[in-house]
N, C-alpha and C positions, 0 to 999 in steps of 0.2 A: 504494500500500500504506500501511497505518497501523500504528502501534505501540500496544499496549495499556498499555505501561509509563507510569507517571506521570512527567511531564517538567516542568521549569521553563522558563518562557518565556525565550527568549534576551534578554540585556540590551540596553537601548536607550541607556543613558547614555554608552556608549563612543563613540557617534556624536558626542556633544558634545566628547569628548576628541579625536577625529579632526579635527573642525572647528577645535578650538583649536590642534592641532598644525599644520594647514594655515595657520591665521591667523598663527601664530608664524613659520612658514617664509616666508610672504608678507611680513610686516613686516620680517623679517631681510633678505630679498633686496632689498626696496625701500629699506631704510635703507643697506644696503651699496651699492646702486646710486646712492643719493643722495650718499653719501660719496665715491664714485669718479666722480661727475658723469655717470653714465649715466642717472640720473633727475633731472629739473629741473636740467639742466646749467648751469654758470656758470663755465667755466674759461677761455674764450678772451677776451682783452681786445680790445675793438674799437679801431679807429683813432681818434685824437683829432680831433674835428670843431670844437672851440672851445677856446681856452686858458683857463687859470685866471684869475680876476680880477686886475687889475693890482696892487691893494693887497697881494695875497698873493705876487706874483711878485717877491720881493726876494732870493731865494736862501736865505732862512732855512728850516731843515727842520722846525720844530715849529709846528703851526697850532692856535690856540685860537679857537673860534667863539663869538661872543656870542649873546645871546638874539634879536637882530634880524638875525642873519646877518653881522654885522661880524666881521672876521678880524684876529687878533693873531698875529704871527709871533715866534718865539723862536729863539735859537741858543746854542751853547756859548761860554763866554768864552775869551779867548786862553789858550793853553797847556793847554787841557782837551780831551780827546777822549772822546766817549761811544761805546764799541764796541757795536754791535748785531749780533745774529746772527738770521737768519731761518730758520724751519722747525724741524723736530724737535719735541720732543727726540729725538735720534738715538742709538741704543744704541752706535754706534761713535764718532761724532765729538763728541757732547756731552761725554762724560767726558774726551776728549783736550783739548777746548777749556777745560774747567774746570780741568784739571791745568795747562795753559799759563797761565791767568790767575792761579792760585794761585802758580805759580812766579815770576811777575812782580809779585805783590801788587797785582793790578789787579781792577777791578770792571767788569761789563758788563751789558747788557740783552739778554734773550733773548725774541724774538717767536716764540711757539710755536703750532703747530697744536693745536686742541682735541682732535682725534681721536688725535694722537700723545701728548698729555699724558694722555689716558685710558688709553692703551696702556702708557705708561712713567711711572707716577706717581712712582716712586722717583727718577727723574731730575729731575722738577719739584721735588721736595722737596730734592734736593741743590743745585739752582740757588739756591733760596731760602735754604737753610741756610748757604751759603758767601757770602751777602751780595750776591748779584746780584739784578737786577730782572727781572720777567717782564711781557711784553706780549702782546697778542692778535694773532695772524696769521690769524684766523678759524678755524673748525673744520676745514675741509677744503681751504682755499686757494681758496675760491670768490671769483670776481670780483664784489664787491658792486655794481659799476657796471652789470652786466648781469643780476644775480640777480633772481629774482622777490621780491616783498616777503616772502613766507613764508620763502624760503631765506635772505634777508638777515638776518631776525630770528633764525632758527635758527643761522646761522653765528656770530653773536655770543653768543647766550644759551647755546648748548651749550658754547662755549669757556669761558665763565665757570663753568658747572657743572662742567666737567672740572677747572678750576683749583681750585674749591672742594673737590671730592672728593679731589684729589691733594695739595694743600698747604694747604687751609683758607683760601684768599685769593681775592679778585677783583682785577682790574686795571682802570685807566682809561687804559692806553696801548693804542693801536691802530695798526698799520701795515696799509694796504690791500695785498693781494697784487698782484703785477705792477707795483708802483710803486717808484721810486727817489727822485730829487730831487723837490722840491715841484711843479715844472712838469709832472711826469708825472701829476699828479692832474687831468688835463684831461678834457674830454668828459664822459661819464657818471660818471667817478670823483668829480668835484667834488660833485654832489648826494649821492652815497653818503657822502662824507666829512662833509657837512653833517648828514645824517641820523644818522650815528654820533656826531657831536659833540653832537647833541641828546640823546643818551643818556648824556652825561657823559664821552666819550672825548676825550683829547688825541691828535690825529692826528699821527703821526710819519713824516716822510720821511727823507731823508739829504742830506748835502752832496754837491756834485759831486766826482768822483774827482780832479779837478785842484786841489782846495783844499789848501793846505799845512796839515798837522796842527797846527803850532805856533800857527796863527791861531785854533784852536778848531774842532772839527768833530764831526759825527755821522756815523760811518762805518757802512757796511752790508756784511755778509759772510754768505755761506751756510755752512751746517753741512756742509761738504765738505772734501776735501783742499785745494782752492783757497782756501777761506775760512780754513782753519787756517794756511796759509802766509802769507796776507795779514795775518792778525792777529799772527802771530809777528814778521814784519818790522816791523809798526807798533809793537809793544811794545818793540822795540829802538831806536826813534827817541828819541834823547836830547833832542831839542828840545821834546818834550812833557813837561809837568810832572806831569800825573796822568791816569790812565785810570779813569773812574768811570761810574756809572750816569747815566741821564737826570735823575733827581731830584737826584743829587749834583751834576751839572753846573749845574743851575738853582738850587741852594742851597735846596731845599725838602724837605718830608717825602716819604717813599716814595709812589709811585703805587699801591702794593699796600695793600689793606685786608682785615682779617680778616672772615670771614663768620659769621653765626649758625650754631648747631649744625644747625638744620633744613636750611639750604642746603648745609651740608657733607655731611649725610646724603643729600640728593638728588644731590649730586655723586658720592658714593660709589656710589649706585645706578646712575648713568650709567656709571661705570667698570666695575662688575660686569656691567652689561648689555652693555657693549662686549666684555668678555672672553667672556661666555657666547655673545654673538652671533658673535664670531670663532671660538670653538670649534665652535659649531653650524654655521657656514658651512663650516668645515674638514670636519666630519663629512658635510655634504651634498655637498661636492666629492668626497670619497672614496666616498660612496654612489653618486653619479653615475658615477664611474669604475668602481665595482664592477658597477653595473647594466649599463653599456655593455659591459664585458668579458664578463659572464655572458650577455648577450643575443647578442653575436656568437659567443661560444664555443658556445652552444646551437645556433645555426644551423649552424655548422661541424660540430659533432658529428652533427647531423641528416644532413647531406649525406654525411659520411664513412661513418657506420654504415649508412645506407640503401644506399650503393654496395656496401659489404661484404656486406650482406644479399642484394642482387641477385646478386652474384658467387657467393655461397655456394649460392643456389638453382639456378644454372645451371651450376655447375662440378662435374664428377664427380671425386670423390676416390678414388684407387686404394686398395683394401683396405677401403673402407667397405662394411658389410654391406648386402645388398639386402633391404629390408623387405617383408613380405608386404602384399598389399592387404587392408585391413580391410573385411570384409563382414558383420561380426558384428551381431546385432540391437541396436537402440538404443532407449532410453527417453527421450522428450523431455518435460521438465517445463515447464509454462507457468503460473506463478503469476499470478493476476489479481485486481485489486480495482477495480471500477467501470471496466471496460475495454470496455463494450459497443460503442464506436465502432470498435475495431480488432481485437477478439478473433477475429472470423470471418476477416478477412484473414490473421491470423497462422496460424490452424489450416489454412486452405485452402492457404496457401503451403507449410506443412509436408507436407500430404497430397500435394502435387504433387512432392515430393522424389523423386529417382531412386534413393535408397537402397532396397535390396530388402526390408528388414525393420525396422520400427520401431513403437513404441507411443507415443502422445501422451496425456499426462495433464494436463488443465487443472484447476488447483486454485483454486477460487473462494474467496477469503479474506473471506467475509462481505460481498460486494458488495451495495449498495443499489439497483443498477440491474438491467438485464436481461442482465448478462454471462453468468451460468450458463445462463440459458434459451437464449441464442443459441448457446453452445457445445454444449448438449445437442441443439439442433435439427440439428446436423450429423450426418447419418446415415452413419457410417463405423465399422466394428468396431475400427479402430485408435485411436479417440478415446474416452477415459475422462474423465468430469467428476466431480470430487470437491468437495463443498461442506463448508466448515468455518466456525466462528465466526471473526471477525476476530482474527488473532493476529500479523500482520506478515509481510513477505516471507520472512524466514528460517523462520518457522513453516510457511508454505505449502510451501516447498521441502523441508523435512524431512518433511512429510506426503507429498509426492510421492515422496521417496526410499523411504519405507516401503512404497509401493505399486509401486515400480519392479520390473519382471520381468527386466531385462537388466543386464549388467555395465558397459555404456557408457551414461552419462547425459549428455544435452544439456540445458542450461538456457537458456530463451528468455523474454525479456520479452513481455508480451501486446500490445505496440505495435510488434512487429518482424515484418518480412516477409522470409522466406528466399527466395533464388534456388534454382531446382530442383537445382543441383549442390552447394549449400552444405553440406548435411548429409553427403553422401558425402565431400567434401573435408575437412570439419572433423574427422572422426574418423580420417583416415589417419595423422597423427603418432602416434596411440596404438598403432601397430604396434611402436614402440620400447618395450621393457619399462620404461624409466626415466621415461617421460613420464607424468605423472599428470593433466595438464590441457592444453587447447588453447584459445587465444583466436582468435576469428574476426575478420573485417574488417567493422567497422560503418560504414555509410554513411548519410547524411542523406537521407531520402525527401522530406520537405516543404521543399524548398529554393527554391521559386519567389519568395518574398518576401525582402526584404533581410536580415531577421534569420535566416532559414533559410540564406541564402547565407553569412552570416558563420559560422554554426555548421558549415556544410559545409566551409568553409576550415579551421576549427579542427580538425575531425575528421581531415581529410586531412593538414594541415600539422603539427598537434600530436599528436593521439592515435595515428594510424597510423605516423607517422615515429618517435614514441616507441617504439611496439611493435617496429618493425624494429630499432631500436638495442638495446632490451632483449633481443630475440631473439639478437642477436650477442653481447651481454655475458652472456647466460644469467641474466637477473634480471628477468623479466617480473613486474611488481607487481600487475597486475589482469587477470583474465579477465572481460570485461564481461558484465553480466547479460543483454545483448541476444543474445549468441551465444557459447557456451562449451561445450566437451565435457570430461567428467571420467570417470575410472575410479570405478566405484561403491565398490570396496573402499578406494580412496584417500580418498574422502569419508567413509566410515564410520570409517576409521582415525583421522581427526581429530575425530570426534564430530559429523559432519554440518555444517550451516550454522549458524554462531554468530550470536546477536543482540546481541553485546556492542557492536557499532558500527553506525553508519548506512550505512557502505559495506561491506555484507556480502560483496560480490564481491572487494573488495581484501583484506579480512580473511581470506576463504577462501583466496585465492591465496597470501598470505603464510604462512598456516598450512601449506599444501601444501609450499612450499619448505622450511620448517623441519622438516617430516616426512621430507625426503629426496627428494621428487619433483621432477622437472623440469617446467617450464611453458613452452610454446612458442607461436609465432604462425603461423597459417596464413592468409596473405593472400588466397588464392584462395577461401576460404569467405566469401562476401559475404552480409550481411543488411542490410536497409534498416530504419531506425528512425525514429520520429516524434519530432522535437525540439520544445522549447517554442516556441510561436508568439507569445508576448508577453514583454516584458522582465520583468514580475513573475514569470511562470512560470519563466523562465530563471534569475532570481535565486534563487528558492526551490530549484530543482534543483541549481544549482552550489553553493549554500550547503550543502546536504546532502552533496553529493559531497565538497567540500573538508573539511568538519567530520568526516565519516566517515573520510576519508583520514588526518587528523590523529589520530583515535582509533586507527586501525589501526597507524599508525607508532608511537604510544606503546605500544600493546599488544605489538607485536613488536620493541620497541627492543633487546631483549637478543640479537637475531639477529646484531648486529654483532660480538659476541664469540664466536659459535659457530663450529664447524668444519664442513667439508663444504659441500654445496649451500646450506644455510640460511645459513651464515656468509658465503659468497661473495655470496649474494643481499643480505643485510643491509648489508654494507659497500659494495656498489655502489649499490643502488637507494635506500636510505635517505639516503645522502649526496646522490645526484642529486636526489631529490624535495625534500630540504631546501633545496638551493641554487637549483634552477630553478623549483620550484613553490611555494616559501614565501618565501625570501629575495628572489628577483628581483621577484615581485609586490609585496612590502612596500617595495621601493625605488622602485617605479614612480611614486608620487606626487611624489617629489623630482625624478625625471627630467622629469616633465611641468611642474613648477613652474619648473625651470631652463630648459626649452625655451621656455615662455611668456615668462619674464623676458628671455631672449636675443632672442626675436623682437620684443618690445615696446621694450626699453630698450638693448640692445646692438647688435650687428651683425645685422640680420635676414637678410642674405645668408649669413653664417656659420651662423646657426641653421638656415636652410633647407637648406644643404648637408649639415649633420650629419643632419637629419631625413630628407632624401632618400637619404643614404647608407645609413642603417639600413633605410629602406623598400626600397631596391634589393636589399639582402641578403635581406630577407624575400621579395621578389618572386621572386628567383632560386630560393630554397629552396622556395617554394610552387609555382613552375612545375615544379620537379623532382619534388616530391611528387605533384602532379596527374598528371604523366606516368607515374610509377610506378604510380599507381592507375588509370591509363587513364581519367582524367577530362578534361573539356573545359577548356581554358585560358581561355576567355572569362570565367570567373567571377573572374579576377584583378582585374577593374576595381573590385571591392568592397573589396579589401585596403586601399587608402589610407583609405577611409571607416571601416574597422574600427578605425583608430587613435584615433578621436575619441569613440566611444560605447562600443563593445563592449569595448575594451581596459580602459577605466576601470571598467566594470562588473565585469570579471573580477578586477581587483586589489582592488576594494572588497569583493568576496566573500571573498577571502583574508584581508584585514584583519579583516573581521567575524568570520570563522571562527576566526582565531587568537585574537582577543580573547575570543570566546565560550569557547574551550577553556581559555584562561588563567584566566578567571573561574570555571571549573568548572561552567558551566551545561550542561544537557543539552538537545539539540535534538530536536524531534519530527519524525516522518516527514511529508513534504509530498507529497500526491498532486497529480497534474497532469491537467488536463482534456484528454481526447483528442478528436481530430477524425477519426481513421482515415485519415490522409494519409501513412502511412509509405512507401508505394510507389505512386506514380501511374503507373509504367511497366508493372508486371506485372498490375495488377488494374484493373478498370473498375467504377465505382460504380454501384449500382442506383438506380432512380428515387427511392427513398426516402432514399437516402444513408446508411442505417444500416450496411450491410455490403456488401462487394463481391460480384460475381457469382462463384459457385464454379466452379473448374476441373473438379472431379470430386466426385460425391456417391455413393459406394458405399453400399449399404444397411446398416443396423444401427448401433447405438451403445451405449455403456454409461454409467451414471451411478451415482455412489457418494456417500455422505455420511460426513464425519468429524467426530466430536464429542469 
């Protein structure tokens, strides 16, 4: 079907925004993985295979390298202790250590992690403000001896950037992580120390633990409870004349130097990016948790309400009224636009219905193919063909309503094939005077290919289980265009079929609820429909569905504040659709990014267990849904494959639709090329392949025109 209304082309630029968001997510995850040594890891110190050079192995803790590789060692003079603290700044222990040093009028040197300096810049500024010295302990504690060249450079440069942004300084002091005394700079640590010295660093180790403090020492402590008590005991040692910084002990100017404004601004940029990255990562973790919880909750709700639906169907409730069998005449409306491939199959399947009295009206909505001619060639007095200029599906349905002779109206898509008992079963719930519409059970006919099997699973696992749940909760949001029965007076009472949205079936159903009618589901009324056979066609169809659903939700948003059936419907279904059909798909890209990150850089076994756990829940739910619909379980083999292409396509459709709706663009109606493969089981194709062989061709037909 097509719409005559002028529309604006859906925006394209937001795809760039989506790609940008995914790029930001990827960079954030990779940087976080790099920081935590899940990407380009360098945390484990290898065993020493060769000692440090003999000229450096004199017990002195400070090493200065010359331009030709020569080494000069330095130490604290007698009576002087240079307290050094590794790690942090820590929000708990750094302030306690600073208070302890101020209480004893002592100075110390803090070797900080760059990432912690970026996280707590106020502590770095306090360290400097109170006269202490700052050294580099690398950005993330990476072992420079085993780090890749890229990581080794970043570990040092990012730390300098963090110090520039937090305190406006750079440092030439460096302590290699996982080292203590100078002789622990063995193996690959020694070349790493040489490379760092080539960048102007003074490499700082520590004196051995058994060295007497009064002889002069560089002590090494952690920013923990143990380090705090070690420092407190040492500060109370009266044999030490002074506790000072490394530069103070060597009698030279500070190892800190102020940086230009440009580098300070770059450092502040790192700090803000660290904060934003942390906040973004926190949001992603919560998003992942929300998506996981919603996914599992939806599967559990499916199983619970499907079971309740089955029990309700088979349980006799004492006192419940016995409803009469509906044998009233029915008008069947078949709107069609360029449906020559399937229109004959649809009409012949309806003619084969076991219902005793019905009228079929085919409304040709300005088709440019042979749709109307094929419909008119069916010689049966029950078939009426109406031709009208193209006005869209709602216009075609309203034209059909104007020509309907009976009080019960069934709407059928022109690519749908009814089972013989479907029409009879579909209208039975209308025996209850409060029921204004009935949704049938739509099944996928062209399911031989992989894409058809995926949609078959979606129809059974998603749509039909949804309808069972909505039936129990009394909040059916959509009577599908493929198979639905209505009271004619209910339709006329809401003004017929509106063209305000692209999902006219959803809009119509919501309007009926708000008008006080009930809408129910009849699972035994089965119709076979033709689904898109290419990804492009599928995209266009689902994009229209999703966008139309958003339009309908916005149009009927005030239902949540109403009373009666309409209010109950609004509060239940609009919340459900928002959570599970909008929020959950919007969270899906983050879930996939985390899953990919976990598989590549974290524990692949853990990632696989989580993925297979979700898959197992889906398989159990799908198997139960297939069993309820009396479908073969062999199709379950395509469910794991569905997670890699089909699922991503569906959530991209939701993202595209939400963005289009937020930008205020109006989407045009997309037609789909039909192949006439809705039901390969009930009908056999003719040699020409244009239409199936008729089951019955009673004489006589009628043809009308509407202008």
